[in-house]
C-alpha positions in Angstrom: 92.2 128.9 135.6 95.9 129.1 134.7 97.2 126.4 136.9 94.1 124.1 135.6 95.0 124.3 131.8 98.5 123.5 133.0 97.7 120.8 135.3 95.2 119.6 132.3 97.7 119.9 129.8 100.5 118.1 131.7 97.8 115.2 132.0 97.7 115.1 128.5 101.4 115.2 128.1 101.8 112.4 130.4 99.1 110.2 128.6 100.7 110.5 125.3 104.5 109.3 126.9 102.3 106.3 128.1 100.4 105.8 125.0 103.2 106.4 122.5 106.3 105.0 124.8 104.6 102.1 126.4 104.8 101.4 130.4 106.8 103.8 132.2 107.6 104.5 136.0 106.9 107.5 137.5 110.6 108.2 137.7 110.9 107.8 134.2 108.0 110.3 133.6 109.5 113.2 135.7 112.8 113.2 133.8 111.3 113.4 130.6 108.6 115.8 131.5 110.5 117.8 133.6 108.7 117.7 136.8 108.9 116.6 140.3 107.9 113.4 141.5 105.0 114.7 143.8 103.6 116.3 140.4 104.1 113.4 138.6 101.9 111.1 141.4 99.0 113.7 141.3 98.6 113.3 137.6 98.8 109.6 137.8 96.3 109.4 140.6 93.8 111.9 139.0 94.4 109.5 135.3 94.0 106.2 137.4 90.7 107.7 139.2 89.2 108.4 135.7 90.2 104.8 134.5 93.1 106.1 131.7 96.1 104.4 133.5 97.0 102.0 135.9 100.1 101.2 138.0 101.6 98.1 138.3 104.8 96.1 139.8 107.2 95.7 136.9 108.4 92.4 136.2 110.8 90.6 138.7 114.4 91.7 137.8 116.2 90.2 140.8 117.3 93.6 142.0 116.9 94.3 146.0 114.7 97.0 147.4 111.2 98.1 146.3 110.8 98.5 142.5 109.5 101.6 141.1 105.4 100.5 140.1 104.9 101.4 136.2 102.4 103.4 134.9 100.7 101.9 131.9 97.5 102.6 129.8 94.0 100.6 130.5 92.0 99.2 128.0 88.8 101.5 129.1 88.9 104.1 126.0 89.7 102.9 122.5 89.2 104.8 119.1 87.2 103.5 115.9 89.9 103.4 113.0 89.7 103.2 109.5 91.3 102.6 106.5 90.1 102.9 102.5 92.7 102.1 100.1 91.7 101.9 96.4 90.6 97.7 96.7 90.5 97.7 100.3 88.4 98.6 103.6 89.6 98.2 107.1 88.1 99.0 110.1 89.7 98.6 113.7 88.8 99.2 117.4 92.2 100.3 118.8 92.9 101.2 122.5 95.3 103.2 124.6 99.1 102.4 123.7 98.2 101.6 120.3 97.0 97.8 120.2 94.9 97.2 117.5 92.1 95.0 119.7 89.8 93.9 116.7 89.4 94.3 112.9 87.1 93.9 110.1 88.0 94.2 106.7 86.3 94.1 103.1 87.2 94.2 99.2 86.8 97.4 97.6 86.0 96.7 94.1 87.1 99.4 91.4 84.3 100.5 90.6 84.5 104.5 90.1 83.1 107.1 93.0 81.3 105.1 95.8 81.1 107.3 98.6 78.1 105.2 100.2 79.2 101.7 99.8 82.5 102.6 101.1 80.4 104.8 104.2 78.1 102.2 104.4 80.2 98.8 105.0 82.9 100.9 107.4 79.8 102.0 109.3 78.3 98.4 109.6 81.6 97.3 110.7 82.1 100.2 113.4 78.8 99.6 115.0 79.9 96.2 115.3 83.2 96.8 117.0 81.4 99.5 119.2 78.9 96.8 120.2 81.6 94.3 121.1 83.4 96.7 122.9 81.0 96.9 125.9 79.0 99.4 128.2 82.4 99.5 130.1 84.4 100.8 127.7 84.5 104.4 125.9 85.1 105.5 122.4 86.7 108.7 122.5 87.2 109.4 118.9 86.9 108.1 115.0 89.8 108.5 112.7 90.0 107.6 109.2 92.7 107.4 106.6 91.7 107.9 103.0 94.0 107.5 99.6 93.1 111.1 98.4 93.8 114.6 98.6 91.6 115.5 102.0 90.7 119.2 103.4 91.5 119.8 106.9 88.9 120.2 109.3 86.1 118.7 107.4 87.2 115.1 105.9 85.9 116.3 102.2 88.2 114.2 99.8 89.0 116.9 97.4 90.5 114.7 95.1 91.0 110.7 94.9 92.1 110.1 91.2 92.0 106.6 91.2 88.4 106.1 91.7 87.2 109.5 90.4 86.4 111.1 93.9 85.9 114.9 93.8 84.6 116.9 96.5 82.6 113.9 98.7 82.0 114.5 102.1 83.4 111.2 103.4 83.8 112.3 107.1 80.5 113.9 107.6 78.6 110.7 105.6 80.7 108.0 107.7 79.8 109.9 111.0 76.2 110.3 110.2 76.4 106.3 109.4 77.8 105.5 112.5 75.6 107.4 114.5 77.9 107.6 117.7 77.8 111.4 118.0 81.4 111.6 117.4 83.0 113.6 114.4 85.2 111.6 111.8 88.5 113.3 111.7 90.1 111.9 107.8 93.6 112.3 106.9 95.6 111.3 103.5 97.0 108.3 103.7 100.3 109.1 103.4 100.5 111.9 105.6 99.2 109.5 108.4 101.5 106.6 107.5 104.3 109.1 108.1 103.6 109.9 111.3 102.4 106.6 112.2 106.0 105.6 111.3 107.5 108.3 113.2 105.6 107.6 116.3 105.7 103.9 116.1 107.2 102.8 113.6 110.7 102.6 111.6 111.0 106.5 112.2 110.7 106.4 115.9 113.4 109.2 117.1 114.2 110.4 113.9 112.7 114.5 113.6 113.5 114.6 109.7 112.2 111.7 107.3 110.2 110.9 103.8 107.5 108.5 103.9 106.8 106.8 100.7 103.0 104.8 100.0 102.3 102.6 97.3 98.9 101.9 96.8 97.9 101.6 93.0 99.7 105.1 92.7 102.0 106.6 95.1 101.5 109.1 98.0 104.0 110.8 100.1 104.3 112.0 103.7 107.4 114.1 104.8 108.4 114.8 108.7 110.5 118.1 109.2 111.5 118.7 112.3 109.3 116.3 113.6 106.2 117.7 112.2 104.1 116.9 109.2 104.9 119.1 106.2 101.3 119.9 104.8 101.6 122.8 103.0 99.5 125.8 102.7 96.1 124.0 102.1 97.1 120.8 103.7 97.6 119.1 100.2 101.5 119.4 100.5 104.0 116.0 99.6 102.0 114.6 96.9 105.3 113.2 96.0 103.3 110.6 93.5 102.8 113.5 91.3 106.0 114.6 91.0 107.2 114.7 87.4 110.3 112.2 86.7 109.7 111.5 82.8 108.5 114.6 81.2 109.1 113.6 77.3 107.7 109.8 77.0 106.4 109.4 80.3 103.0 107.2 81.1 100.0 108.9 81.5 99.2 109.6 85.0 95.3 109.4 86.4 95.7 113.0 87.8 95.8 114.3 84.1 99.6 114.5 83.8 102.0 112.1 82.2 105.5 110.9 83.4 104.3 111.2 87.1 106.7 109.1 89.7 103.2 107.1 90.6 103.1 106.5 86.6 106.5 105.5 85.9 106.6 103.1 89.6 102.4 102.5 90.6 101.1 98.7 90.0 100.0 99.3 86.2 103.5 100.4 85.5 105.3 97.3 86.7 102.7 94.9 85.9 102.3 96.1 82.4 106.5 96.2 82.1 106.2 92.0 83.2 103.7 91.3 80.6 100.7 90.8 83.1 97.6 90.9 81.5 95.2 94.0 82.9 92.7 91.8 84.8 95.5 90.8 87.0 95.8 93.8 89.4 96.2 94.2 93.6 99.4 93.3 96.1 99.2 89.4 95.2 100.1 90.3 91.4 103.1 92.5 92.7 103.9 90.0 94.8 103.9 87.5 91.8 106.7 89.5 89.8 108.8 90.1 92.6 108.5 86.2 93.0 109.3 86.0 89.3 112.0 88.2 89.1 113.4 86.2 92.2 113.5 82.6 90.2 115.1 84.3 87.2 112.4 85.3 85.3 113.9 87.7 82.3 110.5 89.7 81.6 109.5 90.6 85.5 113.3 91.2 86.5 113.6 93.4 83.4 110.4 95.2 85.1 111.8 95.5 88.4 115.0 96.9 86.6 113.2 99.7 85.0 110.4 100.8 87.8 113.2 100.7 89.9 115.0 103.1 88.0 112.2 105.4 88.3 111.6 105.3 91.9 115.9 105.7 92.5 114.8 108.9 90.3 112.0 109.5 92.3 113.9 109.0 95.7 117.0 110.8 95.2 115.2 114.0 94.3 113.4 114.0 97.5 117.0 113.3 99.5 118.3 116.3 97.8 115.4 118.4 98.8 114.5 117.2 102.3 118.1 115.6 103.4 116.0 113.0 105.3 117.4 111.0 108.5 115.5 108.1 106.6 112.8 107.1 103.5 110.9 104.6 104.6 108.5 102.5 101.6 105.0 101.4 102.8 102.0 99.8 101.1 102.8 98.4 98.2 106.2 99.7 97.8 107.2 97.1 101.0 107.0 94.4 98.5 108.3 95.8 96.1 111.4 97.5 97.2 113.5 94.4 98.4 113.3 93.8 94.3 114.5 97.2 93.4 116.4 98.1 96.4 120.2 97.8 93.9 118.6 100.4 91.7 117.5 102.5 93.8 121.1 102.6 95.9 122.5 103.4 92.5 120.1 106.3 92.0 121.1 107.4 95.2 125.2 106.8 94.6 124.9 108.8 91.0 122.5 111.5 91.9 122.4 112.4 95.3 124.6 115.4 97.2 127.5 113.5 98.8 127.0 115.3 102.0 123.3 114.4 102.0 123.7 110.5 101.2 126.0 110.1 103.9 123.5 109.1 106.6 120.5 108.6 104.9 118.7 104.7 105.9 116.8 103.3 103.6 113.7 101.0 105.6 110.6 99.3 104.6 107.5 100.4 106.7 108.0 98.4 110.3 104.4 98.8 110.8 103.7 97.3 107.3 100.2 97.6 105.9 98.8 99.0 108.8 100.9 102.0 108.7 97.8 103.9 107.4 95.4 102.3 110.1 97.7 103.1 113.1 98.4 107.0 111.6 94.1 107.1 111.4 93.8 105.7 115.1 95.9 108.4 116.3 93.7 111.1 114.7 90.9 109.6 116.5 93.3 109.7 120.3 94.1 113.3 119.5 91.4 114.7 121.3 91.9 112.7 124.4 95.7 113.2 123.9 95.3 116.9 123.8 92.9 117.2 127.3 92.1 113.7 128.9 90.5 115.2 131.7 88.5 117.0 129.7 86.9 115.0 127.2 86.5 112.4 129.4 84.1 114.8 131.3 81.6 115.6 128.3 82.0 112.0 127.5 80.6 111.3 130.4 77.7 114.3 130.3 76.8 113.1 126.7 75.8 109.8 128.4 
């Protein structure tokens, strides 16, 4: 039994290397995993037999001798991934290796608690994507990203301030409407974005990073020692609700005032730029940045003000966590280039010299898909933990 458990665990580790790192030779896998080549050959043979990986010759390098075969993931298995932002709903079929094979997207009206509409739209998309995959492909998991505080384990949205979600059973409801017999793993969007950027984006190879995600507000994810900092109940890293302006701060949707997201979020920028209330969303943010580039004085002042508050927040986070990188995702991908000088200025003035020596500032390499990619990784987690056991259980369900 012990040997069987080790074999299954090693199969999962090998599949994870191929899934996250791309095609790799048996020799490369042996070096990464610290196993001998005969063990690696046995594992790849078994994973090939169940259709999870395939071996193929590498591209012609012109070198003499027999080339080592590359192990790569197949397209037999996939997950359904969902991303719920304040103003959009995204669904995708994602293959092993992280490739987005097909996607659907719809606008999400900002109209208050909307659990049933969100679940129905996403379930409709999910069923379409599942049918399009064909009977030869296997859905091995479902993951979803939501813009709120998620209770670990059951996908309950405990608090989503932007549209008033409180104790909404999102994971259960989406799973019921999908009707695939699979549980829906749900995570906070910024937590998932942080993990995705560390695994596949700007933070690959880093054990310590801070990810700031802008939507209407600001969320955060912190990786410490290679692992997400979740907190005692899984609700940690609510960086947007760090108070940066306690005396005359703007009111925040959480009930406080002067929170980072209240000072740098969508409405703060648009109000400072003199934009009417009916203008909102990523296009409105981009228009302010573009107008500032063209020299519009109100847009430039809006960016200066918001950039300074963002810089204060980032400076606090660097002093607290000494990350190797701070990554700006979501709406902040569009905003950061216009406020980079203010953020760097605050870091120079307010961060301890030894903490700022090597920190790098980057926009998300995965762009707007960081949270969707993170949701897909939630869906793949059971397969990567025990690929042989999960596929056997899936075959029994059919």
